[in-house]
N, C-alpha and C positions, 0 to 999 in steps of 0.2 A: 504493499499499499504506500509506504513512504517513497519508494522508487517511482511509483506512478505519479505521485503528487510532484516530486522533483522533476520528472519529465514534463509535466504540464507547465510548471513555473519556467523551466528552461525554454520550452518552445514559445511560450507567451512572451518571454523577455526577448528572444531573438526576433520574433515577429514585430514587437514594439520598436526595436532598433532598426529593423528593416524599413519601417514606415516613417519614423521620426528623425533618425540621425542625419540623413542628407540635408534636411531643412535646418536642423539644430547646428551642425558643424559650420555651414555656410554663414549662419547668423552669428556665430561666435567669432569666426575669422573676421568678418566685417566689423563687429563691435570692438574687438581687441585692436584691430588695425587702426580704426578711427581714434580710439582713446590713446594709443601710442602716438598719434599725431596731433594730439591736443584738441580733438573734435569730439562732439557728443556721440555721433554715429547713429545708424539706424536701430531699430528694435530688433530683437532676436527673431521675431516672426516676420520681419519685413520681406524676406525672400519668399516666403509662402504667399504672402500678399501679392507680390509681383507676378509669380507664377500663375496665381488664380486670375489676376487681371489680364495677363497675356492670353491665358487659355480661352477666355470668353470672347476674344477678338478673332475676326476672320482674317487669315493671311492674304497679303496683297502680293501678287506676282505679276511680272510683265509677261507679254505674249511669247517671248522666246523660251520661257521655262517650259520644261517637259515634265512627265510624271516622275522623274527622278527627284525633283524638288519636293514632291509630296511624300516620296518614300524615304528620303534621306533623314529627315528629322525623327521619324518613327524607327528607323533602323538604328540610329544613334541611341535613342531611348531603349530600345530592345537590347542592344548590346551592353549598355551600362547596367541594366537590371540583371542580365545574365551574369555579368562579372560580380555584382553586388551579392546575388544569391549564392554564387559558388564560394565566395569569400566567407560569407556569414554562415551559411547552412552547410557548406562543405558537401554538398550532394554529388559533386563531380571533382576529379583531380584538378589541382591548381594549374596544371600544364595547359589546360584549356583557356586560361585567361589571356595569353598572348593572341590567340585566335580571335576572341571577341574584342580585344584592343584594336586589332587590325580592322575588324568589321566596323568598329566605332570610328576609327580614322578614315576609313573608306567613305563613310557617310558624310563626314565633315568635308573632305576633300571633293566629293562628288557634288555637294551642294555649292561649294565655292567655285568650282570649275563651271557648273552649269550657269551661274550668274554671268560668267565671261567678263569679270571686272578685273582691273589690273591689281587691285588689292587682294582680291580672292586668290589669283594666281600666285602672287608673291607670298602670301601667308601659307598656301598649299605647299610651295616648295620648302619653306621653313619647317612646316610640320613634318614633312617627309624627312628632312634632315635630322630632326629630333628623333624620330622613330628609328632611323637607321643606327643612331647612336645609342638609343636607349634599350632597344629590344634585346640585344645579347645580354646587357647587364641584367635586365629584368628576368630573362630566362634562368640566369644563374641564381638569382634570388629565389626563383620558384623551385629550382632543383634543391636548394638548401632547405626550403620550407617542406618539401616532400621527403627529405631524407630523415633518418633517425639519429642524426648528430646531436649532442647535447653539450653545451658549453659548460666546462668544469668551473668549480668555484674557486680555483686558483687565480692568483693575481694576473698571471699571463692569459688564462682563459677568459676572465672578466675583460681584459684590455682588448683582446681579439673580438669578443662579442660586441663591445661598445663600438669599435671601429667598423665592424661589419654592419651594424645598424645605422651608423651615421652615413656610410657610403650608400647603403640601401635608401636612406632618406633623400640623399642627393639625387639618386636615380628616379625616385618618385617625384621630386621637384621638376626634373626635366620632362617626365611623362605628363605632369600636369601643366607644363609651361608656366611654372612660377619663377620668380626671381631666384638666381640671376640669369635664367634662361629666357625669360620673357617678363614683361611688366604690364599686366592687364590694367593697372591703375591709370596709365597715361591717356587712354582713349585717343591714341594717335595712330592712324592707320599704318603708318610707315614703321611702327615698332610692334605692332600686334601680331599674334599668331592665331589663336582660336577666334578671338573676337572679329578679326578681319575676315575670316572665312564665313562668318554668318552675319555680315553686314546687311545682306539682302533679306534676312529672315525677319518676319513680323508675325504678330498675333500668335496662333496656336503653334506655328513652327518654331518661333523663338522660345516659347515655353518648353517645348520638347528638348531643344538644344540646351538651354540653361538648366533644366532639371537633370538631364543626361550628364552634364558636366559636374553637377553637384553630387550625383550619385557615384560617378566614377571617383571623385575626390574622397568620398567617405569610404568607397571600397578599398582604395589603395592605403589610406591611413589605417584602416582595420586590418589589412593584410600585414602591414609592418608590425602592428601590435601582436597579432597572432604569431608572426615570426619570432618575436621576442618571447612570448609566453611558451611556445611549443619547445624551444631549444635552450631553455635555461633551467638548470636543476633547482634553482631558487624556488620556481613555481611548481615543483613536483614534490614538495614536501607533504607529510601526512596531513598537515593542516589546511593545505591548499590543493585540493584534488577534485576531479570530476566537475560537476556543475558549477561549483563555487568559483573555479578558475575562470570561467566564461564571464562571470560578473565583473572581472577586472578589465574587460574590453571597454566598457563605457567610460570609466574614469581616465583610462590611459589614452583613449582616442580623444577625449575632450582636452587632455593635457597637450597632445600633439596639435590640436586645433589652435590652442592658445599660443604655442610656439610658432605655429604657422602665421598667426596674426601679427605677432611682433616681427617675425622675419620679413614679412611683406612690407611692414612699415618702415623698417630700417635697412633695407638692402635695395640695390639697384641692378638692373640687367647689365650683362657684359656684351662685348662685341661678339657677333656670330663666328668670327674666326677663332675665337677662344674655345668654342664648345666641343668641337671634335677631339681636340687634344685632351681637354679636361674629362670628357666622357670616356676616352680611351684608357686614361690612367685610372679612372674609376673601375672600369671592367677589369683591368689587370690587377688592381688592388683587391677587389672582391674575389678573383680567381685565386690569388696568393693566400688570402685569409682563409678561404675555404679549404685550401690544401693544407695549411697549418692545422686547422681544427681537425681535419680528418686523420692527420698523422699523429696528433697529440693524444 
């Protein structure tokens, strides 16, 4: 009977996270970023209000748009939901995540190229560059998440684990096009990546894209938290096992969102010529750290 009640609580908890966390994390990041810059900032539920407002509006498309323009926002939403469900409920292996990330990226690029604008083409090229740089590193992270490696409690093991999580966080920043890889705060088409690809989106299409981006953000932060929980012996003690360990996801993800808000407020984007070298070093570093953990 106790196990049945625990299963119900656990399932209800995950369902609530699945529905609420994308809106909550986006609101936290916006609020923290505004406060760090000396502004009051929007309410935590402002993002939900914006999505609801856009959802009620009919999209405006010019005559040159084809059916791809109607399919791309829904495809991006579908891909992000699949990533989010795999990360949270673990109903499929994590190795499927890169496939849905590619599908998500295809939806954005397809919509941008369909608009045939110079900004959309420029942003699509930048998005492809980021994907080429990030995907190998992200696959290494997934292989680490699917392995049975545990970071030991020795000083060397703790140091390796912290470095691995920092490098994984950098890869997630690149995948989300956050500073220093992109700066969505500028609202300048010449420096945008994701925002420039959906300049032609409006109404319900814009709601799809914005919500898909927020869901992807929540999924990748939760993936990083699960990576830390699953491979640390600290969280495998007798007092922190089973269902109770899953309840650490919410506070740790909120902590990462707070860090992300301060990071966006106090960092700037770098030149694009800097990105390939930096992501190459990140890939090599994660590969070396994974080898050291395996040998230790």
